[in-house]
N, C-alpha and C positions, 0 to 999 in steps of 0.2 A: 950194809944198806940192802933193804928189801927191794925186790923187783916190783915195779908198778906197771900193770898192763893198762892199755887204753881201750876201754869199752865204748867210748864215744857215745855216751847216752843210752846204751842198750839197757833194757829192763830185765832185771833178775828178781825172781820171787824166792824168798827164803822163809820156809816154814819154821816155827819155833824160834823166831828171830828176836825176841824181846830181851833176851839175856844170855849170858854164858857163851857157848860156842856159836850159836846162831847169830848173836849180836856181833861177835868178832868177825864172822863171815860177812855180814852186811857191811860192817865198817871197812873191811879190806876191799870189798867190791866198790863201795862208794869212793874210796881213795883212788881207785882206778877209773873214775869217771862214769861208773855205772849209775843208773837209777835203780833203786831197790824198793820193793814192797815186802815188808815183813808181816808175817801172820803169827798170832799167838792167842792165848785164851783170855788174858786180862788186859782191858783197854788202858788202864792206868800205866801198866808196865810198858805197853806199846807206845803210848804218848811220850813217856819219859825217854824211851829208847830213841824215838824219832827226833826229839829235842837235841839229843846228843849227836845223832848221826847227821843232822843238818837238812838242808832244803831238798836234797836229792833222795830223801827217804819219805815213804808214806807207809800206812799200815792198814790192815784189815783184821778185825776180831774174827777168829775162826777156830773151830775145833775140828781137827782133821778127821775125827770120827763122825762128824755131822755130814755124812755122805750126800744126803739129799740137797744140802745147801752148797756143795762144792761147785757144781756147774755154774750157778749164779755168781758165786764168788769170782771164778775165773773170768766169766763174761764181763763182770763189772770192772775187773782190773784191766782187761783188754780195752774196754770202751773208754775208761777214764785216764789210764796211765800210759797206754800204748801197747804195742805188740810185745809179748813175753818172749825174750830171747833165751833166758836161762831159768832153770828151776833147780833149787837146792832143797831136797827133801831132808830136812834136818830134825823135824819134830820127832821126839821119841821118849820112851820111858824105860826105866830099868826095874827089874824085880829080882831080888836075891832071896830065893827060897828053893829048897829041894822039891822035886816034883811031888813027893808024897804029902807035902804041906800046901801045895798050890791048889786053890779052889778053882772051880769052873769060871767064876766071875773074874778072878785075878788073871787066869790064863787068857781069857778072851779079851780082857782090857789091854794086855800087852800086844796081842795079835792085832787087835783093832787099831791101835795107835801106830805101832812100828811097821806093820805089814799092810793091812787093808787101807789105812789112811794114805799111805804112800802110793799105793796102787791107784786109788780113786783120783788123787790130786794129779798124778802123772797122766792118767787117761784123759782127764779134762783139759789139761794144758796142751796135750798133743792134738786135741781137736782143732786148736788154733795154730799150733806150731807146724804141723805136717803140711798144710797147704803152702806155707812159706818156704818149706824145705831148708830150714836153717834153725839151729838151736843146740843147746847143750843142757843135759840133765846130770846133776850130781846127786847120788843117793848116799846118805850117811849110814853106813853099816857100822862095823866095830871090829876090833880084833877078835871079839866073840863070834864074828861071822867066819873067822879063819881057823879058830881053835876052840876047844872046850874051855869053859870057865866054871869052876866048881859052884854048885848050887845055884845056877842061873839058867835052867833049861828053857824057860819061856823066852827070855832075852836072847839066848844063843840061837834058838830055833828061828825067831823072827829076823835076826840080823843075818843069819845064813840065807834065809829066803830072799832078803834084799839083794844079796850077791847073785843069786840065781836069776832073779828078775832083771838085774842090770845086764847080765850076759845076754839074755834072750832079747831084750829090747835093743841092744847094740846090733844084733844080727838083723832084726826086723827093720830097724830104722836107719841103718847104714846107707842104703840106697837113696834115702831121702835127706841125706846130709845132716842128720841129727845124731849127735854123739851122746852116749850114756856111759857114765863111769860111776864107780863107788869109791869112797874113802873108808878106811878101816882104822879109826883112831885108837890109840892106846889110852893110857890113863892120863886124863887132862886135869889141869888145876882149875876145876870148876866146883861150884857148890854141890852138885850131885855127886861127883867123884869123891870130894872130901868127906861127904856124909858116909859114903860106903867104906872108905878106908879108915876113917876115924871111929866108925861104929865098931870095928874089930881091930884094935891097935896091933895085936900080934900078927894077924893076917896082913894088915896094912904095911907093916914093916917088912914082912916077907915079900910082898909084891914089889915094893919099891926096890928091895935088894936084888930082884930078878931083872930089872930093867938095865940092859947094857949101858945105855946112857942114863946115869943114876939120878934121874929127876923126873918129875911130871912134866908133860907138855904144857906149854902155854896155849891158850885158845888161838892166839894170833898165828901160831905155827901150823895149826890145822887149817886155819882160814887161808893161809898162803897156798896150800895145795888146791883148795877149792877155786881160788882165783886163777891159778894156772890151768886147771882142767876146763874152766869155762872160757878161757882165752883162746885167741887165734894161735898162740904158741903150741897149743895142744890139738891142733886141727886134725891130726891123724891118730889121735889117741881115743879109743872107744872100747868098751867092754871090759875095762880093767878094774880091779879091786885093789887099791893101793894102800898098804899099811903105812900109817904115820904113827909109829909107836915106840920110837927110840930103840928099835931092835928087839922088843919084847917077844914078838911072835916067832923069831928065829933063834932066840937065846935058849939057854938050858940051865 
């Protein structure tokens, strides 16, 4: 039986929440009595997700790289949905290319989504969260933030930066009772991961063979860690980057 936390109507924003891992996070939080606002690019996907999530879910169409519109987005959520207690920075993109093949445009796209978009969203939410001196932020990094992944320099660079920002914010925001943590998922059974592994069956089989727990993670298992980190049970946990990878990052 999974642990269910009681968020008592607290509001959590999950970026990239329309599908896959983000959807699983939103679902787990709602199951713990949270109100959740999910953001993503496609309105139809967001509508469909909210229909499945139920009455405690709402959505906003938003591109995390639309930096100029982020302040208004956060202000609108605060005005219409209530004070934001939690922020899950989940929106992200993967790029599998060696650095000599990565174009300027591709590199900046990964940086703008995985790193800069997270920075701007966090800054704007903190404008509201800091005066209340209460809140929890969970940044989605990756095991690629903890170790090198072959031919993924842009992805690894940005996910490593997420861990650095997480640590620094935990120090700056600790006196204000705002916790900041990161999760570092391994290979998850999602559409994006399956595309990566299935695109190179030989490498895919090798990767799966390296996981001490010999299977891919289910999105719900990653979502469970997010639910814990946002909850009162994690009230003294901050600045941590927690691997949820079946032992991959400590295996050999």
